KOLGU-4560 file (N, C-alpha, C; in nm, 3 decimals, padded with zeros to 5 digits):
<recs>
<n_xx: -00.953 n_yy: 02.429 n_zz: 00.141 ca_xx: -00.991 ca_yy: 02.290 ca_zz: 00.145 c_xx: -00.871 c_yy: 02.204 c_zz: 00.103 mol: A seq: 1 type: UNK>
<n_xx: -00.844 n_yy: 02.104 n_zz: 00.182 ca_xx: -00.730 ca_yy: 02.016 ca_zz: 00.157 c_xx: -00.770 c_yy: 01.903 c_zz: 00.062 mol: A seq: 2 type: UNK>
<n_xx: -00.690 n_yy: 01.885 n_zz: -00.043 ca_xx: -00.717 ca_yy: 01.779 ca_zz: -00.139 c_xx: -00.656 c_yy: 01.648 c_zz: -00.089 mol: A seq: 3 type: UNK>
<n_xx: -00.730 n_yy: 01.541 n_zz: -00.099 ca_xx: -00.681 ca_yy: 01.410 ca_zz: -00.058 c_xx: -00.602 c_yy: 01.347 c_zz: -00.172 mol: A seq: 4 type: UNK>
<n_xx: -00.482 n_yy: 01.301 n_zz: -00.140 ca_xx: -00.398 ca_yy: 01.238 ca_zz: -00.241 c_xx: -00.449 c_yy: 01.098 c_zz: -00.272 mol: A seq: 5 type: UNK>
<n_xx: -00.459 n_yy: 01.066 n_zz: -00.398 ca_xx: -00.509 ca_yy: 00.935 ca_zz: -00.439 c_xx: -00.397 c_yy: 00.832 c_zz: -00.432 mol: A seq: 6 type: UNK>
<n_xx: -00.428 n_yy: 00.716 n_zz: -00.372 ca_xx: -00.330 ca_yy: 00.608 ca_zz: -00.360 c_xx: -00.338 c_yy: 00.519 c_zz: -00.482 mol: A seq: 7 type: UNK>
<n_xx: -00.225 n_yy: 00.456 n_zz: -00.517 ca_xx: -00.225 ca_yy: 00.360 ca_zz: -00.627 c_xx: -00.207 c_yy: 00.219 c_zz: -00.575 mol: A seq: 8 type: UNK>
<n_xx: -00.246 n_yy: 00.197 n_zz: -00.450 ca_xx: -00.237 ca_yy: 00.064 ca_zz: -00.389 c_xx: -00.358 c_yy: 00.043 c_zz: -00.298 mol: A seq: 9 type: UNK>
<n_xx: -00.378 n_yy: -00.083 n_zz: -00.260 ca_xx: -00.484 ca_yy: -00.120 ca_zz: -00.167 c_xx: -00.422 c_yy: -00.173 c_zz: -00.039 mol: A seq: 10 type: UNK>
<n_xx: -00.498 n_yy: -00.170 n_zz: 00.068 ca_xx: -00.459 ca_yy: -00.231 ca_zz: 00.194 c_xx: -00.526 c_yy: -00.368 c_zz: 00.202 mol: A seq: 11 type: UNK>
<n_xx: -00.475 n_yy: -00.459 n_zz: 00.284 ca_xx: -00.533 ca_yy: -00.594 ca_zz: 00.292 c_xx: -00.684 c_yy: -00.596 c_zz: 00.318 mol: A seq: 12 type: UNK>
<n_xx: -00.733 n_yy: -00.508 n_zz: 00.405 ca_xx: -00.878 ca_yy: -00.510 ca_zz: 00.433 c_xx: -00.959 c_yy: -00.459 c_zz: 00.314 mol: A seq: 13 type: UNK>
<n_xx: -00.898 n_yy: -00.383 n_zz: 00.224 ca_xx: -00.967 ca_yy: -00.337 ca_zz: 00.104 c_xx: -00.964 c_yy: -00.445 c_zz: -00.006 mol: A seq: 14 type: UNK>
<n_xx: -00.858 n_yy: -00.524 n_zz: -00.009 ca_xx: -00.844 ca_yy: -00.629 ca_zz: -00.110 c_xx: -00.924 c_yy: -00.754 c_zz: -00.074 mol: A seq: 15 type: UNK>
<n_xx: -00.951 n_yy: -00.774 n_zz: 00.053 ca_xx: -01.018 ca_yy: -00.896 ca_zz: 00.100 c_xx: -01.151 c_yy: -00.925 c_zz: 00.029 mol: A seq: 16 type: UNK>
<n_xx: -01.244 n_yy: -00.831 n_zz: 00.020 ca_xx: -01.369 ca_yy: -00.864 ca_zz: -00.049 c_xx: -01.354 c_yy: -00.887 c_zz: -00.199 mol: A seq: 17 type: UNK>
<n_xx: -01.248 n_yy: -00.835 n_zz: -00.258 ca_xx: -01.227 ca_yy: -00.850 ca_zz: -00.401 c_xx: -01.191 c_yy: -00.994 c_zz: -00.436 mol: A seq: 18 type: UNK>
<n_xx: -01.107 n_yy: -01.058 n_zz: -00.353 ca_xx: -01.064 ca_yy: -01.196 ca_zz: -00.385 c_xx: -01.127 c_yy: -01.301 c_zz: -00.293 mol: A seq: 19 type: UNK>
<n_xx: -01.205 n_yy: -01.257 n_zz: -00.195 ca_xx: -01.280 ca_yy: -01.353 ca_zz: -00.114 c_xx: -01.202 c_yy: -01.420 c_zz: -00.002 mol: A seq: 20 type: UNK>
<n_xx: -01.094 n_yy: -01.359 n_zz: 00.043 ca_xx: -01.018 ca_yy: -01.409 ca_zz: 00.157 c_xx: -01.013 c_yy: -01.301 c_zz: 00.264 mol: A seq: 21 type: UNK>
<n_xx: -00.988 n_yy: -01.341 n_zz: 00.389 ca_xx: -00.980 ca_yy: -01.242 ca_zz: 00.496 c_xx: -00.851 c_yy: -01.161 c_zz: 00.485 mol: A seq: 22 type: UNK>
<n_xx: -00.851 n_yy: -01.046 n_zz: 00.545 ca_xx: -00.732 ca_yy: -00.959 ca_zz: 00.544 c_xx: -00.615 c_yy: -01.029 c_zz: 00.613 mol: A seq: 23 type: UNK>
<n_xx: -00.641 n_yy: -01.101 n_zz: 00.721 ca_xx: -00.533 ca_yy: -01.169 ca_zz: 00.792 c_xx: -00.471 c_yy: -01.280 c_zz: 00.706 mol: A seq: 24 type: UNK>
<n_xx: -00.555 n_yy: -01.349 n_zz: 00.627 ca_xx: -00.502 ca_yy: -01.454 ca_zz: 00.538 c_xx: -00.416 c_yy: -01.392 c_zz: 00.428 mol: A seq: 25 type: UNK>
<n_xx: -00.459 n_yy: -01.279 n_zz: 00.375 ca_xx: -00.382 ca_yy: -01.209 ca_zz: 00.272 c_xx: -00.246 c_yy: -01.167 c_zz: 00.329 mol: A seq: 26 type: UNK>
<n_xx: -00.247 n_yy: -01.110 n_zz: 00.450 ca_xx: -00.120 ca_yy: -01.069 ca_zz: 00.513 c_xx: -00.028 c_yy: -01.189 c_zz: 00.533 mol: A seq: 27 type: UNK>
<n_xx: -00.084 n_yy: -01.302 n_zz: 00.577 ca_xx: -00.007 ca_yy: -01.424 ca_zz: 00.600 c_xx: 00.058 c_yy: -01.474 c_zz: 00.470 mol: A seq: 28 type: UNK>
<n_xx: -00.019 n_yy: -01.478 n_zz: 00.360 ca_xx: 00.033 ca_yy: -01.524 ca_zz: 00.231 c_xx: 00.142 c_yy: -01.429 c_zz: 00.178 mol: A seq: 29 type: UNK>
<n_xx: 00.124 n_yy: -01.300 n_zz: 00.200 ca_xx: 00.224 ca_yy: -01.204 ca_zz: 00.154 c_xx: 00.353 c_yy: -01.215 c_zz: 00.235 mol: A seq: 30 type: UNK>
<n_xx: 00.339 n_yy: -01.231 n_zz: 00.367 ca_xx: 00.458 ca_yy: -01.246 ca_zz: 00.452 c_xx: 00.539 c_yy: -01.368 c_zz: 00.414 mol: A seq: 31 type: UNK>
<n_xx: 00.471 n_yy: -01.478 n_zz: 00.385 ca_xx: 00.540 ca_yy: -01.602 ca_zz: 00.351 c_xx: 00.598 c_yy: -01.601 c_zz: 00.210 mol: A seq: 32 type: UNK>
<n_xx: 00.553 n_yy: -01.506 n_zz: 00.128 ca_xx: 00.603 ca_yy: -01.497 ca_zz: -00.009 c_xx: 00.525 c_yy: -01.580 c_zz: -00.108 mol: A seq: 33 type: UNK>
<n_xx: 00.415 n_yy: -01.642 n_zz: -00.063 ca_xx: 00.333 ca_yy: -01.724 ca_zz: -00.152 c_xx: 00.260 c_yy: -01.638 c_zz: -00.256 mol: A seq: 34 type: UNK>
<n_xx: 00.214 n_yy: -01.522 n_zz: -00.214 ca_xx: 00.144 ca_yy: -01.431 ca_zz: -00.305 c_xx: 00.229 c_yy: -01.308 c_zz: -00.325 mol: A seq: 35 type: UNK>
<n_xx: 00.267 n_yy: -01.283 n_zz: -00.447 ca_xx: 00.345 ca_yy: -01.164 ca_zz: -00.481 c_xx: 00.253 c_yy: -01.063 c_zz: -00.547 mol: A seq: 36 type: UNK>
<n_xx: 00.172 n_yy: -01.000 n_zz: -00.463 ca_xx: 00.073 ca_yy: -00.905 ca_zz: -00.513 c_xx: 00.104 c_yy: -00.762 c_zz: -00.469 mol: A seq: 37 type: UNK>
<n_xx: 00.221 n_yy: -00.740 n_zz: -00.417 ca_xx: 00.261 ca_yy: -00.607 ca_zz: -00.370 c_xx: 00.384 c_yy: -00.619 c_zz: -00.283 mol: A seq: 38 type: UNK>
<n_xx: 00.393 n_yy: -00.528 n_zz: -00.186 ca_xx: 00.509 ca_yy: -00.532 ca_zz: -00.097 c_xx: 00.465 c_yy: -00.557 c_zz: 00.047 mol: A seq: 39 type: UNK>
<n_xx: 00.552 n_yy: -00.622 n_zz: 00.120 ca_xx: 00.530 ca_yy: -00.647 ca_zz: 00.262 c_xx: 00.661 c_yy: -00.615 c_zz: 00.333 mol: A seq: 40 type: UNK>
<n_xx: 00.657 n_yy: -00.520 n_zz: 00.423 ca_xx: 00.773 ca_yy: -00.488 ca_zz: 00.505 c_xx: 00.739 c_yy: -00.538 c_zz: 00.645 mol: A seq: 41 type: UNK>
<n_xx: 00.801 n_yy: -00.650 n_zz: 00.682 ca_xx: 00.770 ca_yy: -00.716 ca_zz: 00.809 c_xx: 00.852 c_yy: -00.652 c_zz: 00.921 mol: A seq: 42 type: UNK>
<n_xx: 00.784 n_yy: -00.580 n_zz: 01.008 ca_xx: 00.851 ca_yy: -00.509 ca_zz: 01.118 c_xx: 00.816 c_yy: -00.569 c_zz: 01.254 mol: A seq: 43 type: UNK>
<n_xx: 00.761 n_yy: -00.688 n_zz: 01.255 ca_xx: 00.719 ca_yy: -00.749 ca_zz: 01.382 c_xx: 00.836 c_yy: -00.771 c_zz: 01.477 mol: A seq: 44 type: UNK>
<n_xx: 00.953 n_yy: -00.803 n_zz: 01.424 ca_xx: 01.070 ca_yy: -00.827 ca_zz: 01.510 c_xx: 01.113 c_yy: -00.699 c_zz: 01.581 mol: A seq: 45 type: UNK>
<n_xx: 01.080 n_yy: -00.586 n_zz: 01.523 ca_xx: 01.113 ca_yy: -00.457 ca_zz: 01.583 c_xx: 01.004 c_yy: -00.411 c_zz: 01.679 mol: A seq: 46 type: UNK>
<n_xx: 00.897 n_yy: -00.491 n_zz: 01.691 ca_xx: 00.786 ca_yy: -00.453 ca_zz: 01.778 c_xx: 00.694 c_yy: -00.351 c_zz: 01.715 mol: A seq: 47 type: UNK>
<n_xx: 00.698 n_yy: -00.340 n_zz: 01.584 ca_xx: 00.615 ca_yy: -00.245 ca_zz: 01.512 c_xx: 00.522 c_yy: -00.318 c_zz: 01.416 mol: A seq: 48 type: UNK>
<n_xx: 00.425 n_yy: -00.245 n_zz: 01.363 ca_xx: 00.332 ca_yy: -00.302 ca_zz: 01.267 c_xx: 00.400 c_yy: -00.324 c_zz: 01.132 mol: A seq: 49 type: UNK>
<n_xx: 00.361 n_yy: -00.431 n_zz: 01.065 ca_xx: 00.410 ca_yy: -00.456 ca_zz: 00.929 c_xx: 00.338 c_yy: -00.363 c_zz: 00.833 mol: A seq: 50 type: UNK>
<n_xx: 00.400 n_yy: -00.340 n_zz: 00.718 ca_xx: 00.343 ca_yy: -00.251 ca_zz: 00.616 c_xx: 00.310 c_yy: -00.335 c_zz: 00.493 mol: A seq: 51 type: UNK>
<n_xx: 00.188 n_yy: -00.320 n_zz: 00.442 ca_xx: 00.144 ca_yy: -00.394 ca_zz: 00.324 c_xx: 00.090 c_yy: -00.297 c_zz: 00.221 mol: A seq: 52 type: UNK>
<n_xx: 00.131 n_yy: -00.316 n_zz: 00.097 ca_xx: 00.081 ca_yy: -00.239 ca_zz: -00.016 c_xx: 00.048 c_yy: -00.339 c_zz: -00.126 mol: A seq: 53 type: UNK>
<n_xx: -00.078 n_yy: -00.345 n_zz: -00.164 ca_xx: -00.124 ca_yy: -00.439 ca_zz: -00.266 c_xx: -00.157 c_yy: -00.360 c_zz: -00.392 mol: A seq: 54 type: UNK>
<n_xx: -00.093 n_yy: -00.400 n_zz: -00.502 ca_xx: -00.114 ca_yy: -00.328 ca_zz: -00.628 c_xx: -00.228 c_yy: -00.392 c_zz: -00.705 mol: A seq: 55 type: UNK>
<n_xx: -00.326 n_yy: -00.312 n_zz: -00.747 ca_xx: -00.445 ca_yy: -00.364 ca_zz: -00.814 c_xx: -00.415 c_yy: -00.452 c_zz: -00.936 mol: A seq: 56 type: UNK>
<n_xx: -00.311 n_yy: -00.416 n_zz: -01.013 ca_xx: -00.278 ca_yy: -00.496 ca_zz: -01.132 c_xx: -00.237 c_yy: -00.637 c_zz: -01.093 mol: A seq: 57 type: UNK>
<n_xx: -00.156 n_yy: -00.649 n_zz: -00.988 ca_xx: -00.111 ca_yy: -00.781 ca_zz: -00.944 c_xx: -00.224 c_yy: -00.859 c_zz: -00.877 mol: A seq: 58 type: UNK>
<n_xx: -00.314 n_yy: -00.788 n_zz: -00.810 ca_xx: -00.430 ca_yy: -00.852 ca_zz: -00.749 c_xx: -00.520 c_yy: -00.912 c_zz: -00.856 mol: A seq: 59 type: UNK>
<n_xx: -00.542 n_yy: -00.838 n_zz: -00.964 ca_xx: -00.624 ca_yy: -00.888 ca_zz: -01.074 c_xx: -00.560 c_yy: -01.010 c_zz: -01.139 mol: A seq: 60 type: UNK>
<n_xx: -00.428 n_yy: -01.009 n_zz: -01.150 ca_xx: -00.357 ca_yy: -01.123 ca_zz: -01.207 c_xx: -00.375 c_yy: -01.247 c_zz: -01.119 mol: A seq: 61 type: UNK>
<n_xx: -00.368 n_yy: -01.230 n_zz: -00.988 ca_xx: -00.391 ca_yy: -01.341 ca_zz: -00.895 c_xx: -00.534 c_yy: -01.393 c_zz: -00.908 mol: A seq: 62 type: UNK>
<n_xx: -00.627 n_yy: -01.302 n_zz: -00.922 ca_xx: -00.769 ca_yy: -01.337 ca_zz: -00.936 c_xx: -00.792 c_yy: -01.418 c_zz: -01.064 mol: A seq: 63 type: UNK>
<n_xx: -00.724 n_yy: -01.379 n_zz: -01.172 ca_xx: -00.739 ca_yy: -01.450 ca_zz: -01.299 c_xx: -00.684 c_yy: -01.592 c_zz: -01.290 mol: A seq: 64 type: UNK>
<n_xx: -00.582 n_yy: -01.612 n_zz: -01.206 ca_xx: -00.526 ca_yy: -01.746 ca_zz: -01.188 c_xx: -00.620 c_yy: -01.838 c_zz: -01.112 mol: A seq: 65 type: UNK>
<n_xx: -00.722 n_yy: -01.778 n_zz: -01.048 ca_xx: -00.822 ca_yy: -01.857 ca_zz: -00.980 c_xx: -00.783 c_yy: -01.902 c_zz: -00.839 mol: A seq: 66 type: UNK>
<n_xx: -00.706 n_yy: -01.820 n_zz: -00.772 ca_xx: -00.665 ca_yy: -01.853 ca_zz: -00.636 c_xx: -00.779 c_yy: -01.835 c_zz: -00.542 mol: A seq: 67 type: UNK>
</recs>
């Protein structure tokens, strides 16, 4: 039986219900640098999908600020 590795980050669609914004809005804010809640590697210019990693500690901090 293969053990599933536990992640220490969330994806935008997982963070969306926690802070009450859509996943696309979260991606937009991260790309623009308005929300520093993780990392965003923007690969759209290369014709590839962007990569988003949202760290729970930073997400909670954003939530406490009342965004």
